[in-house]
C-alpha positions as CSV (number, residue, x, y, z in Angstrom):
1,M,27.1,-88.6,-122.0
2,H,24.4,-86.2,-120.8
3,H,23.8,-86.0,-117.1
4,E,20.6,-84.5,-115.8
5,Q,20.9,-82.1,-113.0
6,P,19.0,-83.4,-109.9
7,R,15.7,-81.6,-109.5
8,I,15.5,-79.4,-106.4
9,P,12.1,-80.0,-104.9
10,P,10.0,-76.8,-104.6
11,I,9.7,-75.1,-101.2
12,K,6.4,-76.0,-99.6
13,R,4.8,-72.9,-98.1
14,A,1.9,-72.5,-95.8
15,V,0.1,-69.4,-94.6
16,V,-1.9,-69.9,-91.4
17,Y,-4.1,-67.2,-89.8
18,K,-6.5,-66.3,-87.1
19,S,-8.8,-63.5,-88.1
20,L,-11.4,-62.0,-85.8
21,S,-13.0,-59.5,-88.2
22,G,-11.6,-60.3,-91.6
23,F,-8.6,-58.0,-92.0
24,T,-6.0,-60.7,-91.1
25,K,-7.8,-63.2,-93.4
26,K,-7.6,-60.7,-96.3
27,Y,-3.8,-60.3,-95.8
28,A,-3.3,-64.0,-95.4
29,Q,-5.1,-64.6,-98.7
30,W,-3.0,-62.0,-100.5
31,I,0.2,-63.4,-99.1
32,A,-0.8,-67.0,-100.0
33,E,-1.6,-65.9,-103.6
34,E,1.8,-64.0,-103.9
35,L,3.8,-66.9,-102.5
36,Q,1.7,-69.7,-104.1
37,A,1.3,-71.1,-100.6
38,D,-1.4,-73.3,-99.1
39,L,-3.8,-71.3,-96.8
40,F,-5.3,-72.6,-93.6
41,P,-7.3,-71.0,-90.7
42,V,-5.5,-71.7,-87.4
43,Q,-8.3,-74.1,-86.3
44,K,-7.1,-76.5,-89.1
45,A,-3.4,-76.2,-88.6
46,K,-2.1,-78.9,-86.3
47,F,1.6,-79.6,-85.8
48,A,1.5,-82.7,-88.1
49,L,0.2,-80.5,-90.9
50,L,2.8,-77.7,-90.2
51,S,5.6,-80.1,-90.2
52,E,5.0,-80.9,-93.9
53,Y,6.0,-77.4,-94.9
54,D,9.4,-75.8,-95.3
55,L,8.2,-72.3,-94.7
56,I,5.3,-71.2,-92.5
57,V,3.8,-67.7,-92.4
58,Y,1.5,-67.1,-89.4
59,G,-0.8,-64.1,-89.2
60,G,-3.0,-63.0,-86.3
61,S,-4.8,-59.8,-85.2
62,L,-3.3,-57.7,-82.6
63,H,-5.1,-57.1,-79.3
64,A,-3.4,-55.2,-76.5
65,V,-0.1,-56.1,-78.1
66,G,-1.0,-59.8,-78.1
67,I,-1.1,-61.7,-81.4
68,S,-4.3,-63.8,-81.5
69,G,-3.7,-67.6,-82.0
70,V,0.1,-67.3,-82.1
71,G,0.2,-70.1,-79.5
72,I,0.4,-72.7,-82.2
73,I,3.6,-71.2,-83.4
74,K,5.1,-70.6,-80.0
75,K,4.2,-74.1,-78.8
76,N,5.8,-75.8,-81.8
77,L,8.7,-73.5,-82.6
78,C,11.4,-75.9,-81.3
79,R,9.8,-78.7,-83.3
80,L,9.8,-76.6,-86.4
81,A,13.6,-76.2,-86.3
82,G,15.2,-75.9,-89.7
83,K,12.0,-74.4,-91.2
84,T,11.6,-70.7,-91.9
85,V,8.9,-69.1,-89.7
86,V,7.5,-65.7,-90.4
87,V,4.8,-64.0,-88.3
88,F,2.6,-61.0,-89.2
89,A,0.5,-59.1,-86.7
90,V,-2.4,-57.0,-87.9
91,G,-3.5,-54.0,-85.9
92,A,-5.8,-51.0,-86.5
93,S,-3.1,-48.4,-85.6
94,P,-0.7,-47.0,-88.0
95,P,2.8,-48.5,-87.8
96,A,4.6,-46.6,-85.0
97,E,8.2,-46.4,-83.9
98,G,9.0,-49.4,-81.6
99,I,5.7,-51.3,-82.3
100,L,7.6,-54.3,-83.8
101,E,9.9,-54.5,-80.8
102,E,7.1,-54.3,-78.3
103,V,5.0,-56.9,-80.1
104,L,8.1,-59.2,-80.3
105,N,8.9,-58.8,-76.7
106,R,5.3,-59.3,-75.4
107,N,4.7,-62.4,-77.5
108,F,8.0,-64.3,-77.8
109,S,10.8,-65.3,-75.5
110,P,14.4,-64.3,-76.4
111,E,15.0,-67.8,-77.9
112,Q,11.8,-67.7,-79.9
113,R,12.5,-64.2,-81.2
114,S,15.7,-65.5,-82.8
115,L,13.7,-68.1,-84.7
116,I,11.1,-65.9,-86.3
117,R,10.8,-62.8,-88.4
118,L,7.9,-60.4,-87.5
119,F,6.0,-58.0,-89.7
120,Y,3.3,-55.5,-88.7
121,L,0.4,-54.8,-91.2
122,R,-2.3,-52.2,-90.7
123,G,-5.8,-53.7,-90.7
124,G,-8.9,-51.8,-89.5
125,F,-11.7,-51.9,-87.0
126,D,-15.2,-53.1,-87.4
127,Y,-17.0,-53.5,-84.1
128,S,-19.9,-55.4,-85.8
129,K,-17.6,-58.2,-86.9
130,L,-16.1,-58.9,-83.4
131,D,-17.0,-62.0,-81.4
132,L,-18.6,-61.5,-78.0
133,P,-15.3,-61.5,-76.0
134,G,-13.9,-58.9,-78.5
135,K,-17.1,-56.8,-78.2
136,I,-16.8,-56.9,-74.4
137,L,-13.2,-55.8,-74.4
138,M,-13.8,-53.1,-77.0
139,T,-16.8,-51.8,-75.1
140,L,-14.7,-51.5,-72.0
141,L,-12.1,-49.5,-74.0
142,K,-14.9,-47.3,-75.3
143,W,-16.2,-46.6,-71.8
144,K,-12.6,-45.8,-70.6
145,L,-12.0,-43.4,-73.5
146,R,-15.3,-41.6,-72.9
147,R,-14.4,-41.0,-69.3
148,K,-11.2,-39.2,-70.2
149,P,-11.3,-35.4,-69.9
150,S,-9.5,-34.9,-73.2
151,L,-8.7,-37.2,-76.1
152,T,-5.9,-37.5,-78.6
153,G,-6.6,-37.5,-82.3
154,D,-6.1,-41.3,-82.4
155,E,-8.5,-41.8,-79.4
156,K,-11.1,-39.7,-81.2
157,G,-10.6,-41.8,-84.3
158,I,-11.1,-45.0,-82.3
159,L,-14.4,-43.8,-80.8
160,D,-15.6,-42.7,-84.3
161,A,-14.7,-46.2,-85.7
162,Y,-17.3,-47.8,-83.4
163,D,-20.0,-46.2,-85.5
164,H,-18.0,-46.0,-88.8
165,P,-15.9,-49.1,-89.6
166,V,-12.4,-48.4,-91.0
167,D,-10.4,-50.5,-93.3
168,F,-6.7,-49.6,-93.9
169,T,-5.7,-52.9,-95.5
170,D,-3.5,-52.4,-98.5
171,R,-2.1,-55.2,-100.6
172,A,1.1,-53.2,-101.3
173,T,2.1,-53.4,-97.6
174,I,2.8,-57.2,-97.9
175,A,5.7,-56.5,-100.3
176,G,8.3,-56.5,-97.6
177,L,7.1,-59.8,-96.1
178,V,6.8,-61.4,-99.6
179,R,10.3,-60.1,-100.5
180,Y,11.7,-61.6,-97.3
181,V,10.1,-65.0,-97.8
182,R,11.3,-65.2,-101.4
183,S,14.8,-64.5,-100.2
184,C,14.7,-67.4,-97.8
185,K,16.2,-70.8,-98.9
């Protein structure tokens, strides 16, 4: 007598993102392609939708160490118990020693930190694509930098990027996140 093995249902994966100038969206699209996941902008991702998935990847741009739109994950983390939750933050700066720790500590409580895995991906800067609040904040930063008596190389690069947009996105940098997600469940 031949017994068929029970079929294991495929893992349902979702990639949710909030992108202010396109860099986070680009990464979210690449990650969704690699993982064969459904892709949603954060505005469409309600808890009822997220609860249908086994694995959720959330991406948001980084502003003053805050991850944009991550509230949907923080607010629902307890209700997503048993699901794998991965967060990626996209910033214009190169990955620096301690950046993950700082972003984790500023965005998540100790309990929340134990329920997620965080990745940092380098994006870019395009002043022309920012919304009005973003432009106001970045104009304040520009004024602050211009008043400094001397600037570091990074600060000079930031000022130059106001007139010459920079894009450091690289599909290869999602490899660690994709490898981690594929190792889950």
